[in-house]
LODO-627522 format. One line per 8 residues: number of its first residue (from 1); their letters; for each residue x, y, z of C-alpha. Coordinates in steps of 0.25 Angstrom, whole numbers, plus 2048, in hexadecimal, padded with zeros to 3 digits. Layout:
# residues N
NUM) a) X/Y/Z | ...
This chain:
# residues 536
1) mnasspsp) 79A/416/B8B | 794/40F/B7F | 786/409/B80 | 787/3FA/B80 | 782/3F4/B73 | 774/3EC/B74 | 775/3DE/B76 | 771/3D5/B6A
9) pppavelr) 763/3CF/B6B | 762/3C0/B70 | 762/3B5/B65 | 755/3B2/B5F | 757/3A3/B63 | 762/39C/B6B | 763/38D/B6D | 76D/388/B77
17) gitkrfpg) 770/379/B79 | 764/374/B72 | 763/365/B73 | 758/35C/B6E | 758/34D/B6F | 74F/342/B68 | 750/333/B6A | 75D/32E/B64
25) vvanrdid) 761/33C/B5F | 765/34A/B64 | 75F/354/B5A | 766/360/B61 | 772/361/B6A | 776/36D/B71 | 772/377/B66 | 776/386/B67
33) itvrkgtv) 770/390/B5D | 76F/39F/B5E | 766/3A6/B54 | 767/3B5/B54 | 75B/3BE/B52 | 758/3C3/B44 | 761/3B9/B3D | 75F/3AD/B34
41) halcgeng) 765/3A1/B3B | 767/395/B33 | 767/387/B39 | 76F/37C/B31 | 772/36D/B33 | 771/360/B2D | 764/358/B2E | 762/352/B3C
49) agkstlmk) 76B/35D/B42 | 760/362/B4B | 75B/36E/B44 | 74D/36B/B44 | 74D/366/B52 | 753/373/B57 | 749/37C/B4F | 73E/373/B55
57) ilygmqkp) 743/376/B63 | 744/385/B60 | 736/385/B5B | 730/37E/B67 | 72D/371/B5F | 737/369/B68 | 73E/36B/B76 | 74D/36A/B77
65) degtitvd) 752/360/B82 | 75D/36B/B85 | 761/379/B82 | 75A/387/B82 | 753/38F/B78 | 754/39E/B79 | 74B/3A8/B70 | 74E/3B7/B70
73) gaqvtfnt) 756/3B5/B7D | 74C/3AE/B85 | 74D/39F/B88 | 741/397/B84 | 73A/38A/B84 | 732/385/B78 | 728/37A/B7A | 720/37C/B6D
81) padaiarg) 721/384/B61 | 717/38E/B66 | 721/391/B71 | 72C/394/B66 | 722/39D/B5E | 71F/3A5/B6B | 72E/3A8/B6C | 72F/3AC/B5D
89) igmvhqhf) 734/39F/B57 | 72D/39B/B4A | 730/38F/B41 | 72E/38D/B32 | 72F/37E/B2F | 735/378/B23 | 727/371/B20 | 71D/37D/B20
97) mladnltv) 711/37C/B2A | 707/383/B21 | 6F9/380/B1D | 6F7/380/B0E | 6E8/383/B0F | 6E9/38F/B17 | 6ED/39D/B13 | 6FA/3A4/B17
105) lenvvlga) 6F3/3AC/B22 | 6EC/3A0/B27 | 6FA/398/B28 | 701/3A3/B2F | 6F6/3A5/B39 | 6F2/396/B3C | 6F5/394/B4B | 6F9/3A2/B4E
113) eklygiga) 6EB/3A8/B4D | 6EC/3AF/B5A | 6F7/3B8/B56 | 6F0/3C1/B4B | 6E3/3BA/B49 | 6DF/3B4/B3B | 6DB/3C0/B34 | 6E0/3CE/B32
121) garkkike) 6EA/3CE/B3D | 6F0/3C1/B38 | 6F0/3C7/B2A | 6F7/3D4/B2E | 702/3CD/B36 | 705/3C3/B2A | 706/3CF/B21 | 70F/3D7/B2B
129) lsdaygln) 719/3CA/B2C | 718/3C8/B1D | 71C/3D6/B1A | 727/3D7/B24 | 72E/3CA/B20 | 72B/3CA/B11 | 723/3BD/B12 | 719/3C1/B07
137) arpdvlle) 70D/3BA/B0E | 700/3B9/B07 | 6F6/3B6/B13 | 6EA/3B1/B0B | 6F2/3A8/B01 | 6EF/399/B04 | 6FC/392/B08 | 6FA/387/AFD
145) elgvadrq) 6FC/392/AF3 | 70A/396/AF8 | 718/391/AF4 | 722/38B/AFE | 729/399/B00 | 71C/3A0/B03 | 718/395/B0D | 725/396/B14
153) rveilkvl) 723/3A5/B15 | 715/3A2/B1C | 71C/399/B26 | 726/3A4/B29 | 71A/3AE/B2A | 713/3A4/B34 | 71F/3A4/B3E | 720/3B3/B3D
161) yrgahtli) 711/3B5/B3F | 713/3AD/B4C | 71E/3B7/B51 | 72A/3AF/B4E | 737/3B7/B4E | 740/3AB/B4C | 73D/3A2/B40 | 742/394/B3E
169) ldeptavl) 742/390/B2F | 744/381/B2D | 749/37F/B1F | 742/38B/B19 | 748/38A/B0B | 746/37B/B09 | 73B/37D/AFE | 73E/38B/AF9
177) vpqevdal) 744/38F/AEB | 750/399/AEB | 747/3A5/AE9 | 73E/3A1/AF5 | 74A/39E/AFD | 74F/3AD/AFA | 741/3B2/AFE | 741/3AA/B0B
185) fdnlrelk) 74F/3B0/B0F | 74A/3BE/B0C | 73F/3BB/B16 | 749/3B6/B20 | 751/3C2/B1F | 745/3CB/B21 | 741/3C3/B2D | 750/3C5/B32
193) segltvif) 750/3D4/B2F | 743/3D5/B38 | 74B/3CF/B44 | 745/3C1/B42 | 74E/3B4/B44 | 74E/3A8/B3A | 753/39A/B3D | 756/394/B30
201) ishklgev) 757/385/B2E | 75C/380/B20 | 765/376/B19 | 767/380/B0D | 774/385/B12 | 776/390/B07 | 769/396/B0B | 76D/395/B1A
209) lsvadeit) 779/39D/B17 | 772/3A7/B0F | 767/3AB/B19 | 76D/3A7/B27 | 774/3B1/B30 | 779/3A5/B39 | 779/396/B37 | 779/38C/B42
217) virrgttv) 77D/37D/B3E | 779/371/B46 | 77E/363/B44 | 77A/356/B4A | 771/35E/B54 | 77B/368/B59 | 780/376/B55 | 78D/375/B4D
225) gtadpkht) 78F/384/B4A | 78A/391/B44 | 78D/397/B37 | 78E/3A5/B31 | 787/3A5/B23 | 790/3B0/B1E | 79D/3A7/B20 | 797/399/B1D
233) ttkqlael) 796/391/B11 | 78B/386/B0E | 796/37B/B0E | 79B/380/B1C | 78D/380/B22 | 78A/372/B1C | 797/36C/B22 | 794/373/B2F
241) mvgselps) 786/36C/B2F | 78B/35E/B2B | 798/35F/B33 | 7A1/35B/B27 | 7A5/360/B19 | 79C/35D/B0E | 7A0/357/B01 | 7A1/35F/AF5
249) peteestv) 797/35C/AEA | 79B/354/ADE | 798/357/AD0 | 791/34C/AC9 | 78F/347/ABB | 781/345/AB6 | 77A/338/AB9 | 76E/33A/AB0
257) tdtpmldv) 76B/32F/AA7 | 762/32D/A9B | 759/323/AA2 | 74C/329/AA6 | 748/325/AB4 | 73C/32E/AB7 | 733/333/AAC | 727/33C/AAF
265) aalrltqt) 71F/340/AA3 | 713/34B/AA2 | 710/349/AB1 | 703/351/AB5 | 6FD/352/AC3 | 6F1/359/AC7 | 6EA/35C/AD4 | 6DC/360/AD8
273) dldgverv) 6DB/36A/AE3 | 6D0/36A/AED | 6C8/374/AE5 | 6C8/36B/AD9 | 6D2/373/AD1 | 6DC/36A/ACA | 6EB/36E/ACB | 6F6/369/AC2
281) ilddvtft) 702/365/ACB | 70B/35F/AC1 | 70A/363/AB2 | 711/35B/AA7 | 71D/357/AB0 | 727/34F/AA7 | 736/34B/AAA | 73F/340/AAA
289) ihrgevlg) 74A/33C/AB4 | 755/333/AAF | 75E/329/AB7 | 769/331/ABF | 761/33E/ABE | 75C/347/AC8 | 750/350/AC3 | 74E/35B/ACC
297) iagvegng) 740/363/ACC | 740/371/AD2 | 734/378/AD6 | 72E/380/AE1 | 726/377/AEA | 717/375/AE6 | 71A/375/AD7 | 717/366/AD5
305) qselveav) 724/35F/AD9 | 71E/358/AE5 | 713/353/ADC | 71D/34E/AD1 | 724/346/ADB | 717/340/AE0 | 713/33D/AD2 | 720/335/ACF
313) mgirdpds) 71F/32E/ADC | 711/32A/ADA | 70B/332/AE5 | 703/33A/ADC | 6FC/335/ACF | 6FE/33F/AC4 | 6F3/342/ABA | 6FC/33E/AAE
321) gvitlgda) 70A/33C/AAA | 714/330/AAA | 71E/32D/AB4 | 729/322/AB0 | 734/31C/AB9 | 73E/316/AB1 | 736/30E/AA7 | 72A/30C/AB0
329) dishaptr) 71D/315/AAF | 71A/318/ABE | 70F/323/ABB | 705/31B/AC3 | 70E/312/ACC | 70C/313/ADB | 716/31A/AE3 | 71C/30D/AE9
337) rrreqgig) 71E/307/ADB | 725/313/AD7 | 72E/312/AE3 | 731/303/AE1 | 735/307/AD2 | 740/310/AD7 | 73B/31E/ADC | 741/323/AE8
345) yipedrhr) 739/32F/AEF | 73E/33A/AF8 | 731/342/AFB | 72F/351/AFC | 729/34F/B0A | 731/345/B12 | 727/346/B1E | 71A/343/B15
353) hgllleap) 720/33A/B0A | 72D/335/B0F | 72C/330/B1D | 724/32A/B28 | 728/334/B33 | 724/32C/B3F | 72A/31F/B39 | 738/31A/B3C
361) lwenrvlg) 743/31D/B32 | 744/30E/B2D | 735/30E/B29 | 737/31B/B22 | 742/314/B1A | 738/30A/B15 | 72E/315/B10 | 72B/314/B01
369) hvterpns) 734/308/AFF | 72D/2FD/B08 | 72D/2F3/AFC | 73C/2F5/AFA | 748/2EF/B00 | 74E/2F0/B0A | 740/2F4/B10 | 739/2E7/B0C
377) rgplldik) 73C/2D9/B0A | 731/2D3/B01 | 723/2D8/B06 | 729/2DB/B14 | 72F/2E7/B1A | 73D/2E5/B1D | 73F/2ED/B2A | 74D/2E8/B2D
385) garadter) 751/2EC/B1F | 74A/2FA/B1F | 750/2FD/B2D | 75E/2F9/B28 | 75D/302/B1C | 758/30E/B24 | 765/30D/B2C | 76C/30D/B1F
393) iiaaydvr) 765/319/B1A | 767/321/B27 | 776/31E/B26 | 777/321/B17 | 76F/32E/B17 | 773/333/B25 | 765/333/B2B | 767/339/B39
401) tpgidvta) 75F/330/B42 | 761/328/B4F | 75B/31C/B48 | 752/315/B3E | 746/314/B47 | 744/323/B4A | 739/329/B42 | 73B/331/B36
409) aslsggnq) 734/33D/B3D | 740/33D/B47 | 74A/341/B3B | 74D/34F/B36 | 747/352/B29 | 755/350/B22 | 757/343/B28 | 749/33E/B24
417) qklivgre) 74D/343/B16 | 75A/33B/B16 | 752/32E/B1A | 748/330/B0E | 754/332/B04 | 75B/326/B09 | 74E/31D/B09 | 74B/321/AFA
425) mshtpkll) 75A/320/AF5 | 75B/312/AFC | 753/30C/AF1 | 75B/310/AE5 | 750/317/ADE | 74F/319/ACF | 749/327/AD1 | 749/32F/ADD
433) iaahptrg) 73E/33A/ADF | 745/344/AE9 | 73C/34F/AEE | 744/359/AF6 | 74E/34E/AFA | 757/357/B03 | 74C/360/B09 | 74F/363/B17
441) vdvgaqaq) 75D/35C/B17 | 76A/362/B1B | 776/364/B11 | 77D/357/B15 | 771/34F/B13 | 76D/356/B06 | 77B/353/B00 | 779/344/B04
449) iwdqirea) 76C/343/AFE | 771/34A/AF1 | 77C/340/AF1 | 773/334/AF2 | 76A/339/AE7 | 776/33C/ADE | 77C/32E/AE0 | 76F/328/ADD
457) rrdglavl) 76E/330/AD0 | 77C/32B/ACC | 776/31D/ACD | 76A/321/AC4 | 760/327/ACE | 756/330/AC8 | 751/33B/AD1 | 745/345/AD1
465) lisadlde) 749/350/ADA | 740/35A/AE0 | 746/364/AE9 | 744/373/AEE | 753/373/AF0 | 758/379/AE3 | 767/376/AE6 | 763/368/AE8
473) liglsdtl) 75B/368/ADB | 766/36E/AD3 | 771/366/ADA | 76B/358/AD8 | 763/359/ACB | 767/355/ABD | 75B/35C/AB7 | 752/367/ABD
481) rvmyrgrl) 744/36A/ABA | 73B/374/AC0 | 72C/372/AC4 | 722/37D/AC5 | 713/37C/AC7 | 714/36D/AC3 | 71C/36E/AB7 | 72A/36C/AB3
489) vadadpat) 72D/37A/AAE | 73D/37B/AAD | 74A/373/AAD | 758/377/AB1 | 766/372/AB1 | 76A/36F/AC0 | 779/372/ABC | 776/381/AB8
497) itpeelgs) 769/385/ABF | 769/38D/ACC | 760/38C/AD8 | 75A/39A/AD5 | 757/397/AC6 | 751/38A/ACA | 749/391/AD5 | 743/39B/ACB
505) amtgavtg) 73F/390/AC2 | 737/38A/ACE | 72F/396/ACF | 72A/395/AC0 | 733/3A1/ABC | 73B/399/AB2 | 737/38D/AA9 | 73E/384/A9F
513) hlehteap) 74D/381/A9F | 754/389/AAA | 761/38F/AA6 | 76B/395/AB0 | 76E/3A3/AAC | 77A/3AB/AB1 | 778/3BA/AB4 | 77F/3C3/AAA
521) adgspsdg) 78D/3C8/AB0 | 788/3D6/AB0 | 77D/3D2/ABA | 771/3D5/AB1 | 766/3CB/AB1 | 767/3C0/AA7 | 75D/3BE/A9B | 753/3B4/A9E
529) peseddar) 745/3B0/A99 | 73B/3BB/A99 | 72F/3B2/A9B | 72B/3A4/A9F | 72A/3A1/A90 | 738/3A5/A8E | 73D/39D/A99 | 737/391/A92
């Protein structure tokens, strides 16, 4: 008689019948998910589908109204994140929770000093984890000296240090260039090979298909199916998410005119550090955007893009240079005047610069446009007009909300973004400054926002586009520039450049005009510049 084969291990995580209600909305309704041990399990869904709520429940930040959570075969109840951590659940949030003025070691140990101390024991454990999972941690480096990808690895190291064997990663590739995404996926495969489990939340469906072993899709708060990445296309996955067939993209003729709308000449910005050292943030930045043109600026975050946006908006005062909007010199105009003269602004950080989180939606609709109709009538605020227009924006931009009197904080990140985009586009701007306009939004909302920008561009809108999504930059831009260490160092044709080539330029590897080169048919490497000078 043959010995019976060993039974498979219990799932790392099993959620059954999870339901969570909030006033006026059911965020999760009877959700079922099974996550097998030692796999990368992707969770996909539209904005407001309930992904964030579900993960907060699994991480102990919220309690479900109904349903059960099982971890490693044992049913559990989590009242706090500490309970989840104690059962091996760790979460890396989309917005990193790290202190710039502390070292890598101090960031990892902070709050977990009792585990391995704060000296040699902690250092030894960090090295063991870093070596085991290819995280390349440098314990004594200040966090402020690290780029985005290294910071993310520190966040992963933090949860592993606390004993996590199931990791929740929320939009982990949102701010990474292609080479950094590849490195992250190598890290995830290493984690998986060592028996750890990853729950991967992302709107980038191509990446989901490349790294996941299994995909669960939720729509309108409930599970609608699972998908095998080996037998699923991005189009099929997107249609499962939105519940209908997506339209095919249309080829457009150029809308770029000869009329300058924004001219930035020799812009220079410096900043003095706490130790008195002056740093150059923007160095001789010069460009022109014409009516009907989208100028995309690519760059690894921290290379001056944010400061450039703030200088154009009047939030920062540059040391020198001239900023012209149409025929008007706005170099020294206050931000409100720039807005009134026709600048729309989608900020990089919607929580800090785009919304009042504890204010109702109709008040958020007024932000930045308090002197403009329909928000004002003469010197007075027109509350009735603002409320009515908020209703219009919610319908036109499919903002998922029970009403205009709920707070902005109650919306999912993607729905917050759609509200901001709707607000800024509603005033028919001459120039739209769009910093990461679709960060954190799902594929359906992304397509809708892109269509709104393209439609306005046909009517003459000029757009300054900053984005970490290289597909977005290439797909929307008429002209592409690359920013590196505060300078515009390269330009490219969006019609021919690939994300990989653009990503290389963002790291400073290539300057000048970027030419797309096909590899020779025999597979040998193509000839290229032997030095940076040759590249120029």
